[in-house]
ROBA-239038 format. One record per residue (C-alpha): residue in three letters; x, y, z. Coordinates in pm, whole numbers, padded with zeros to 5 digits, always signed. Each point is the difference from the previous one (the first is absolute). Last residue first. Example, Ala and Ser with C-alpha at 12.3 -4.5 7.8 and 13.67 -1.06 7.14 Angstrom:
BEGIN
SER+01367-00106+00714 ALA-00137-00344+00066 
This chain:
BEGIN
LYS-01080+00389+00153 VAL+00251-00285+00009 MET-00154-00144-00317 ALA+00060+00326-00187 ARG+00367-00004+00097 ALA+00039-00356-00131 ILE-00179+00082-00325 THR+00230+00298-00053 ASN+00304-00217+00070 VAL-00109-00255-00263 ILE-00075+00270-00258 PHE+00334+00174+00053 THR+00189-00327-00023 LEU-00165-00088-00331 LEU+00045+00352-00138 PHE+00371+00003+00080 LEU+00043-00356-00130 VAL-00164+00100-00329 LEU+00223+00308-00020 GLY+00305-00215+00070 ALA-00088-00214-00301 ALA-00016+00318-00208 ILE+00338+00097+00146 TYR+00127-00334-00126 ALA-00098+00088-00356 GLY+00122+00356+00049 ALA+00351-00128+00066 SER+00016-00109-00361 ILE-00126+00343-00105 PRO+00240+00186+00229 ASN+00303-00194-00126 ASN+00286-00106+00226 PHE-00230-00183+00240 GLU+00182-00331-00044 PRO+00140-00011+00356 ALA-00360+00030+00135 ALA-00124-00317-00172 ASN+00021-00229+00302 ALA-00140+00267+00235 ILE-00297+00064-00230 ALA-00074-00372-00022 THR+00037-00033+00377 ALA-00255+00274+00068 PHE-00267-00114-00244 THR+00040-00361+00107 SER+00220-00246-00183 GLY-00038-00374+00038 GLY+00162-00327+00088 ASP-00181-00332+00019 PHE-00066-00224+00301 LEU-00327+00178+00082 SER-00123-00077-00349 PHE-00254+00224-00172 ARG+00195-00003-00330 PHE+00143+00351-00038 GLU+00284+00063-00240 SER+00260+00279-00003 SER+00185-00161+00289 PRO+00211+00137+00282 SER+00092-00240+00286 VAL-00179+00111+00316 VAL+00198+00066+00320 MET+00237+00286-00083 TYR-00231+00220-00208 LEU-00286-00106+00225 ALA+00170+00156+00303 MET+00115+00304-00196 THR-00329+00097-00163 GLU-00320+00007+00205 GLY-00275+00208-00162 LEU-00285-00250+00005 ALA+00092-00127+00346 ARG-00042+00337+00170 GLY-00339+00053-00165 LEU-00101-00348+00113 GLY+00104+00085+00355 LEU-00224+00306-00014 MET-00281-00224-00124 SER+00060-00237+00289 GLY-00017+00291+00242 SER-00332+00098-00158 VAL-00131-00353+00051 TYR+00101-00004+00366 GLY-00138+00348+00059 SER-00333-00093-00158 LEU-00022-00315+00210 GLY+00066+00180+00328 PHE-00351+00009+00147 PRO-00104-00338-00139 LEU+00326-00154+00130 VAL-00019+00150+00349 THR-00361-00081+00084 MET-00119-00346-00108 ARG+00328-00180-00066 VAL+00213+00181+00259 VAL-00269-00026+00267 GLU-00055-00364-00088 TRP+00375-00058+00034 ARG+00003+00157+00347 THR-00294-00213+00108 ALA-00350+00141+00015 GLY-00183-00020+00333 LEU-00243+00289-00039 ALA+00233+00220+00207 LEU+00280-00072-00246 ALA-00216+00123-00289 ALA-00097+00313+00192 GLU+00362+00069+00090 VAL+00107-00022-00363 GLN-00284+00221-00120 GLY+00067+00258+00271 PRO+00370+00003-00083 PRO-00078+00139-00348 THR+00244-00163-00247 GLN+00283+00248-00052 VAL+00265-00263+00079 PHE-00105-00192-00313 VAL+00057+00298-00230 GLU+00359+00062+00107 ARG+00067-00375-00015 ALA-00125-00028-00356 THR+00224+00282-00121 ALA+00307-00132+00181 ALA-00051-00358-00122 ILE-00057+00098-00364 ILE+00305+00226-00021 PRO+00216-00235+00209 LEU-00066-00295-00237 ILE+00079+00191-00321 MET+00369-00097-00004 ILE-00050-00355+00123 ALA-00256-00062-00273 LEU+00235+00151-00259 VAL+00265-00257+00089 VAL-00254-00283-00028 GLY-00127+00130-00335 GLY+00352+00022-00139 THR+00063-00358+00105 LEU-00316-00106-00182 ILE+00093+00194-00314 ASN+00333-00176-00041 ARG+00361+00033+00106 GLY+00011-00321+00203 THR+00370-00047-00072 ALA+00002-00380+00021 PHE-00345-00024-00159 SER+00156+00127-00321 PRO-00164+00287-00183 SER-00242-00088-00281 ASN+00149+00006-00351 MET-00103-00351-00100 TYR-00331+00019+00181 THR-00138-00087+00344 GLU-00363-00043+00103 PHE-00116+00074+00355 LEU-00287+00242-00070 PHE-00110-00208-00300 PHE-00069-00310+00210 GLY+00183-00309-00122 GLY+00293+00072+00230 ALA-00215-00047+00309 TRP+00192-00262+00206 GLY+00332+00003-00183 HIS-00008+00378-00035 LEU-00081+00040+00369 TRP+00286-00228+00104 VAL+00252+00181-00221 TYR-00127+00338+00121 PHE+00031-00110+00363 ASP+00359-00105-00063 SER+00076+00340-00155 LEU-00158+00200+00283 TRP+00331+00053+00183 PRO+00173+00095-00326 GLY-00258+00277-00059 LEU-00021+00121+00361 VAL+00370+00045+00070 GLN+00205+00162-00278 TRP-00267+00151-00224 GLY-00270+00064+00259 TRP+00247+00142+00250 LEU+00166+00219-00261 GLY-00337+00130-00118 PHE-00126+00066+00351 VAL+00316+00200+00065 ILE-00048+00182-00331 SER-00349+00102+00106 PRO+00128+00186+00305 VAL-00133-00112+00343 ALA-00218+00274+00152 ALA-00331-00181-00060 LEU+00130-00301+00190 MET+00061+00227+00298 ASP-00376+00046+00036 VAL-00041-00366+00092 LEU+00275+00022+00259 TYR-00143+00323+00140 GLY-00342-00160+00042 MET+00162-00292+00180 PRO+00173+00233+00243 LYS-00317+00213+00050 VAL-00246-00286+00055 LEU+00222-00215+00220 ARG-00052+00175+00336 LYS-00373+00023-00069 PRO-00034-00375-00035 ALA-00098-00103-00356 TYR-00354-00126-00062 ASN-00220+00279-00136 SER+00185+00270-00198 LEU+00340-00165-00044 PHE-00146-00344-00072 ILE-00267+00127-00239 ALA+00253+00207-00197 ILE+00251-00285-00022 GLY-00266-00247-00115 LEU-00125+00242-00264 ALA+00355+00061-00122 ILE+00053-00375-00041 PRO-00332-00038-00185 MET+00076+00293-00235 ALA+00369-00068-00069 ILE-00012-00329-00193 VAL-00297+00073-00228 LEU+00116+00361-00036 ALA+00351-00098-00112 ILE-00139-00250-00249 VAL-00232+00273-00134 SER+00296+00236-00043 ILE+00203-00260-00189 LEU-00295-00073-00230 VAL-00088+00367-00059 THR+00353+00101-00097 SER+00053-00305-00220 ALA-00332+00055-00181 PHE+00066+00372-00056 MET+00349-00061-00127 ASN-00121-00270-00238 PRO-00288+00216-00130 ILE+00216+00317-00037 GLY+00086+00043-00366 PHE+00295+00069-00227 GLN+00088+00015-00368 MET+00220+00267-00153 ALA+00086-00043-00365 ASP+00127+00339-00119 LEU+00156+00088+00336 ASN+00209-00315-00002 ASN+00116-00035+00361 THR-00348-00047+00149 GLN-00091-00360-00079 TRP-00169-00154+00303 PRO-00052-00374+00002 GLY-00361-00113-00060 ASN-00324+00082+00179 TYR-00153+00268-00223 THR-00352+00095+00119 PHE+00010+00327+00198 PHE+00286+00167-00189 GLY-00134-00146-00323 TRP-00323+00190+00051 LEU+00192+00320+00071 GLY+00188-00022-00327 GLY-00012-00329-00185 GLU+00370+00002-00071 ASN+00130+00260+00243 ARG+00114+00329-00152 THR-00298+00196+00141 ILE+00051-00176+00333 ALA+00362+00114+00018 PRO-00078+00366-00074 ILE-00296-00001+00249 SER+00183-00146+00298 GLN+00221+00297+00089 ALA-00295+00243+00010 ILE-00217-00242+00199 LEU+00272-00067+00256 TYR+00067+00372+00038 LEU-00371+00076+00040 GLY-00033-00260+00276 ILE+00308+00125+00181 ALA-00124+00360-00024 ILE-00344-00094+00134 ILE+00154-00180+00296 LEU+00241+00288+00064 VAL-00277+00263-00024 THR-00213-00184+00255 ILE+00291-00038+00240 LEU+00092+00368-00038 THR-00359+00114+00056 ALA-00022-00191+00327 SER+00333+00144+00115 ALA-00092+00355-00106 THR-00333-00017+00181 SER+00166-00117+00320 PHE+00280+00256-00035 PHE-00243+00288-00050 GLU-00237-00110+00275 PHE+00288-00026+00248 VAL+00128+00346-00091 ARG-00346+00157+00020 ASP-00074-00163+00333 GLY+00331+00120+00142 PRO-00077+00357-00106 ARG-00335-00009+00181 LYS-00321-00015-00192 VAL-00300+00229+00068 GLY-00325-00167-00099 SER-00111-00031+00359 GLY-00012-00323+00193 ARG+00329+00060+00176 SER-00081+00365+00066 GLN-00296-00096+00214 ILE+00226-00179+00246 ARG+00219+00309+00054 THR-00307+00225+00031 ALA-00127-00201+00290 PRO-00324-00184-00033 ALA-00325+00189+00067 GLN-00146-00073+00339 PRO-00280-00242+00043 GLU-00294+00150+00196 GLU-00007-00085+00367 PRO-00279-00218+00121 GLN-00252+00172+00234 ASN+00025-00065+00374 SER+00232+00296+00055 SER-00261+00236-00148 GLY-00249-00082+00269 ILE+00249+00054+00278 THR+00099+00337-00140 ALA-00357+00108-00051 THR-00080-00093+00359 SER+00301+00194+00121 ASN-00118+00306-00190 ALA-00349-00028+00139 ILE+00135-00032+00352 PRO+00230+00296-00052 GLU-00295+00213-00126 THR-00239-00083+00283 HIS+00241+00089+00278 GLN+00006+00376-00071 GLU-00373+00008-00066 ALA-00075-00140+00337 ASP+00245+00221+00193 GLY-00238+00276+00092 ALA-00266-00231+00115 PRO+00233-00191+00222 PHE+00089-00340-00112 ALA-00147-00335+00084 SER-00342+00161+00009 ASN-00227-00038+00303 PRO-00339-00124-00086 ARG-00284+00262+00034 ASP-00225-00033+00306 ASN+00181+00274+00193 ASN-00063+00241-00278 THR-00366-00056+00032 MET-00215-00196-00234 
């Protein structure tokens, strides 16, 4: 092949090598640009947040948080130990000792330190009965309020009505007591007369020689109604907060299948929020067990318990309040402190169960 037969090069012979290297470099550059970039390491400022180094503000916040939690725990333990320490001298002097404390249901004798006789069955029964009445009245009403506010109420009414319900929790107990004593009790007197005439043979509606007058209405039933109004916002607020957390997808799916609003509430909202509703009721029960001033003013005190809603009674709290002026001797006061210890444990157990049910 002659030189004339050879193909002409795009570059002169002398410049071939000079142009080959730039082309190769450009090809390498183009090839590398098509490859995904490797992730870059996060900035040093971001890495420092996940490191074990704590800032001064973190240390201060951690200290106060830990101190607050520790303080609450220490206070609860200290209160329990104080109640136990003050109760032991009185229980050791009690006729029957600890067994008599849990079984004696007669009038309390605490003035004579050599013949002390006291027990909590009547207090326990009165406390539980009034609290159960309050729950029976408050639970269905609170459930209706929670369902209405979370599913039926117009949006413009949800907040105002929610505030009104929550405002009930801010009313002082003594205001409820005055209202129950001066207004509710006399207003229910005619109803009590009718109910006694219609069902007076039933043990829950019996009256006795020393039962409070129907005209005043200062009985266990009135106390239960007042307590129901007091615990109503607790149950309603707790149930409502759980109901509004129902997954929207479940609600929309039920509506898409043709379910009515009530069917959605019955089959979706209520099963989802049942635990919250029950736990709110338990929190309300804990509130009712320890109520003092309202029941002190509404329910006529009585050392006997006869399972009658028209009878008077003394709960743990009202019995302690009634006897407070006589606490001039630490041993006599220790008898009522022992009753307060039982109330403390009862309330603590109920609230613990309620918190566990929320989880």
